[in-house]
N, C-alpha and C positions, 0 to 999 in steps of 0.2 A: 255229873260224875266224871272222873278222869277219863274213863274209857270212852265217853262221848266226846270229850273236849280235845283229845289228842289224835283221834282218828283222822287220817289224811288221805286224800285221793285226788288225783289230777290237779295238784297245786292248790287245793282249797281244803279248808277244814270241814269235816262232815260229822254229823252225829251218827251213832250206831244205826239208828233207824234209816238214815239216808244211805248208809253203806248197804244195808239189806235191800232197800227199795231199788237202788241203782245197780245192784249186783256187780259192784266193781271191786269187792274185797279180793286182793291179789294173793293172799296167803292166809294160813291159819293164824289165829291170835297167838301172840307171844306169851301173854300173861293169863293166868287162870283167874276166875272170878274172885277167889280168895286173895290172890296177890293184888288185884285191883282194889279190893276192899281195904287191904292193909295200906296200900299207897294212898288212897283217898283219906284215910284216917291220919296218916303221917303228914300229908300236906295240910290238912286241917289243923293239926297240932302246931306245925311250923308257922302257919299264918296267924293262929291265935297267939302264939308267943310273940310274933312281930307286933300284932295289934295292941297287945298289952305292954309293949316296951321291954319285954324280957330279952329279946334279941334284936339286932339291927336289921335293916332292910337287906344290906349286903350279906349278912349271915344267913338270913332266910333264903335268899336267892342261891347262895352256895349250897345249902342243904338240899333244896329241891333239885338244883342242877346236878348234884352228885347222884341222886337217885335216877334222874333222867338218863344220865350217862351210863349207869349200870344197866338200865333197860336197853339202851341202844347197843351196848356191847354184849347183851345176852348173859350178863353175869347174875345168874339166879341166886347164888349165895349172897351177894351184896344186896340184891333186891329184897331178900328176906331179912338179912341181918341188920342192914343200916337202919330201917325204921324201928326194928325191935330194940336196938341198942341206943337209939338217939335219946338224949336227955338234955336238959338245960343246965349244963355244968356251971 
């Protein structure tokens, strides 16, 4: 799950379980469980579209990066709207 793969601490990637075990979580989570679920589904759709040749690798990276930037900037509207409005035009 994305929530496990993007958790970082002390310069290394940690799973959610490792965060809890090491008690190094420096702040409250930015995303709700619902938002994490939506992001997981979105990334799956983008990767499936790439796998089946419907979009290029560059296009897939662009869409995933766009969402990561929205999370980084704390742009909740974009975090919700981008996956909801994404389609294979």
